[in-house]
C-alpha positions in Angstrom: 88.1 72.5 116.8 89.0 76.0 117.7 92.4 75.3 116.6 91.3 74.2 113.3 88.9 77.2 112.6 91.8 79.8 113.3 94.3 78.2 111.7 92.0 77.8 108.6 91.1 81.3 109.4 94.4 82.7 109.5 95.5 80.7 106.3 92.6 82.4 104.3 93.7 86.0 105.7 97.0 85.6 104.9 95.8 84.5 100.9 93.4 87.3 100.9 96.0 89.8 102.0 98.2 88.7 99.0 95.4 88.7 96.3 94.2 92.1 97.0 93.8 95.1 94.6 94.6 98.2 95.8 93.8 101.1 93.1 97.8 102.7 93.2 96.3 105.3 90.2 93.7 107.2 88.8 91.5 107.3 85.6 92.9 110.4 84.7 96.3 109.7 85.8 96.7 107.0 82.6 94.2 108.5 80.4 97.2 109.4 77.9 99.1 106.5 78.1 98.3 104.0 75.2 95.4 101.8 75.4 97.3 98.6 75.9 99.2 99.8 78.7 96.2 101.1 80.2 94.6 97.5 80.0 97.9 95.9 81.7 97.3 98.7 84.6 94.1 97.9 85.1 94.8 94.3 84.8 98.0 94.7 87.3 99.9 93.2 84.4 103.5 94.1 83.0 105.0 93.8 79.9 108.5 94.5 78.1 108.7 98.0 76.9 106.9 99.2 79.8 108.3 102.4 81.5 109.1 102.5 85.1 106.0 105.0 86.2 103.3 102.3 84.1 104.7 99.3 85.9 104.7 101.6 89.3 100.9 101.7 88.1 100.4 98.1 87.4 102.1 96.7 90.4 103.2 99.4 93.1 106.9 100.4 94.2 109.3 97.9 94.3 110.9 96.2 97.9 114.1 97.2 96.1 115.9 98.8 93.5 119.1 98.4 92.8 121.3 100.6 90.2 123.1 98.3 87.5 126.3 98.7 85.5 125.1 100.6 82.2 125.0 98.2 79.6 127.5 97.8 76.6 126.3 100.7 74.6 126.4 102.8 77.8 122.2 102.5 78.9 121.2 103.0 82.1 119.9 100.1 83.5 118.0 99.9 87.1 116.7 96.7 89.1 113.6 96.7 90.7 112.7 93.4 92.9 109.1 92.5 94.0 108.7 89.6 96.4 105.5 88.0 97.6 104.4 85.5 100.3 108.5 85.3 101.2 108.2 82.5 98.5 108.5 84.3 94.8 110.9 86.8 93.9 110.4 88.5 90.8 113.3 91.1 89.1 112.6 93.3 86.5 115.5 95.1 85.0 114.7 98.7 83.1 116.9 99.9 80.3 116.8 103.7 79.7 113.6 103.3 81.9 111.9 100.9 79.4 111.2 97.5 81.1 113.8 95.1 79.0 114.0 91.8 81.1 111.6 90.1 83.7 113.5 87.4 85.7 110.9 85.5 88.5 110.1 82.6 90.0 106.4 83.5 90.2 104.5 81.2 88.1 102.5 82.9 85.7 104.6 86.3 85.6 106.9 84.3 82.7 104.9 84.1 79.3 
């Protein structure tokens, strides 16, 4: 019985830490952003067209950053990678500081 309780407690704690929201910004820092971007940041959401700063405020810093070759027009490209619970991976591609592509195995990330 004790083992089952400990196992249940451990699983519960793991899921709680994955769901915890930490504030990565102050209201003062995002007040000049467009209202839609502010709402996405407050809800920990991202969307195509957001800047690296917007995404950092919304999701925090990435685990991995890769500089990609420029696109055919010579625009700078960077890939940010986020991992969750060692099960899901989301790659964000920025072109000239704007989020241009979202590639994810996490349910609910892709619309």
